[in-house]
N, C-alpha and C positions, 0 to 999 in steps of 0.2 A: 751533317748527317741527316737523312731523312728519316721521318717517322713512318712505321708502317701503318696503312690505312685499313681499317675493319669495313669490308663490304656490308652495306646495309640493304635489307629487302625493301623494295618499295612498297610504299603504304597506300592501300586502296581506299577510296572514299566508301565507308560503310556505316551503319548505325552507330553514333558515338566517334566517328572516325573524322578525316579530313573531307569537308565538303558535306558533311551530314546535315547541316542546319542551313546550308545556302539558301533554300526556299521557304524557310520557317516565316520569314516577315514578309508582308506586302503580298500583291498580286502578280504574277508571273506570266508573261507570254511566252510559248514554246513553239518554235517554228521546226517543224521535222525537215531535216534535209535529206536523210536517206535512214535506212535501217542502223541504229545503233547510234546516230549522229544527230544532234539538235542545237540550235541557238535560243537562248533564254534571255528575256528582257524583263526587267522589273517595271511593272506598268503602274504610273501615277494617276492616270484618267482615261477611261475609254469615252473618246470623243464622239464616234458613230460606229455603229455596227448594223448591217443591213444585207439583203441580198436583192441585187438588181436582176433584169432579165436574163444577164449574162454570166455573173460572177457573185461570189461573196465580197463584200467590201467592209472593210476595218479601218478606222483611224484610231491609233492609241498613243497616249502620251507617255514616253518612257523616260528613266532617270538618266541613262547614257547618251541617248541619240534624239532627243526631243521626240517630236510626233513622227509616227511611222504610217505610211499607206501600206495596206496589206490587202492583196487581192488573193481570193482562193488559198488563203493560208500561207501566202508566200509574200515576204517583204519586197516592195518595190523601190522604195526609196526612204530616206531619213532626212527629217529636217537639219540635222548637224552637218551631212556630208553630201547632200544632194547635188551639190554644185560641182563636185569633182565628175560624176557621170553627166550631167547636163552640159557642162562647159566642155567636156571632151567630146560629146556627141555632136556639138554644133560649131563649135569656133575653128577647129582645122579645116573643116568643108567650107565653111562661108569665108574664111581668109584666103584659101586657096583658089576660090573661083574669081576671076577678076572683076566681074559686076553682078553679083547675085541680087538680082532684081524680085524675081517671084519664087516662093519657097513652099514645098509641100511637105506637110508633117502628117505621117500616118500614125494614128495612136496620140500618145503625148497627153492623156487625160488631164494630168494634175496642173498643166500648163507651164511647167518649168522650161522644157525645150522651146515652146513658143516665147516664153520670156527671154531667152537667150538669143533666139533669131532676132528678135525686135532690137536687141542693141546694135545692129549692124544698120547705118543709116542709108545704106544703098538698097535696103529691102523696101520694095513698094507694096506689095501683098505677100501675106503668108496664109494660105490656106490650111487649116487644121481639121482632119476628119478623124472623129473618135466615134467607136460604135455605142459607147456607154454613157448617156447623157447623164445617168444618176452619178457616175463617178465626177463628171465635170461640176455638177451641181454640189455635190458634196465637198469638192476641194474648194469651190468659191466660198463656200461657208465656214469650213473648218480648217483649211489649210492655205490661207491667203498668200503665206510667205512664197508658196510655190509660183503662182502664177504673177504676182507682185503688179496687177493691173493690165496684164497683157490681154486677158480676154477682151477687155474694152478699148484696146488700141484700135484706132481707125483702120490699120492696116491690116487687122486681123479678119478672116473670113472663117468663122468656126462653123463648122457642120457637124450634126449629130447624125451619124451614119455608118456604112460600110466603107473603110478606106480604099478597098480593092474597086468598087463602084464608082467612088468618088474620083480616083485617079484615072478609070477607063472613060469618065466624062469630060475630061479636059483634052484639047488638042494635043497631037502629037508634037514634040520639040518646043513645048511651051513653058515648061518650068526649069529654072535654072538648077536648083538643089532639091532632092527629094531626101527626106530624113525619116527613118523608121524608128518610131519610139514604142515598142510593142512588149507586151508581157510574153514570157517563155511560150514556145509552141505547144502547150498541153493539148491532149487528144479531147476533142470536143470543147476546147475553149473557144474564146471569140476571135482569136487572131492566128491560129494554126496554118491557115491557107495563105497568109501573108509571108510565109517561109517557104515558098515553092518556086522553081526554076520559072514556072509561067508567069508567077508575079513579077519576078525580078526582070524577065524578059519584056514585059510591058513596061516597067520602069524605065527600061533603055529606050523604049520608044517614045517616053514622053519628055526625054531630056534631049537637048541639043546636042551637038559635038562635044561642046566643052562643059556640059553639065556633069554633077556630081551627084551619086547616090551614097548614101551612108547609113548604116544600121548598127545596132546593138547585137552583140552575139555572144554566147557563153556555151557552157557546157550541155544546155538543153539540146 
C-alpha cells in the first residue's frame, strides 16, 4: 500500500535560508554570463591583475579549478581542465592531416594550443601570432603549466601582432593547418575581425588542397 506524499513548496535562498551564507567566507570571483545568471569561484590568490593595450587580464587561483585565465571578465580556461579544450582543438586536425609540417595559430596567447601542436613529430614549424604580448608575458610568468616550455621550442615562431596581417604575409597554399584559438568576438575586442567571411576566405587561400582549418566556436 502506497503512502500519500504531501507536496512541499520549493525553498528559495533568502536571508537565513538555503544558500544564504554561501559567500560569507573567503573572496569570490563572480563571472556574469547574462542577466540573472553568474558563475562564482572562491579565490585563494590573485596572481595577476592588469589592463593591456587591448583587454583586461586577470589570473586568479581558485579552489575548484586551480588557476583561471580571465580576459575582459570572461574565463578563458582553467588549470584543471584546459586540456579538454586544447587537445580537442588541435589533435583531430593534426591527426587527420597526412603530413602536417607547417602550422599557423591565430591567437593562443597562453601557449597551450602551441604545446599540443608541438607534440606531433611531423611539425617542422609552428607560427603563432597573438596580438597581446602582455598576455604572453603574463602566462610565461604566472601560468607555466599552459605552455610547458613550448614558447622556447626551436620549431616555434612566436610573433606579437595582428594574426590577420600575419597570415596575409605568408605565401598562398603554404601552411598545412590553420588553428584559430581566439576569444569571443566582442564588439571592439581584439579579435572580432577574425570571425568574418573575408578572413575565412583568406584562410582558404593560404591552405593547399589538403589543408585543414579549425576554430573554436560557441554561442557568441
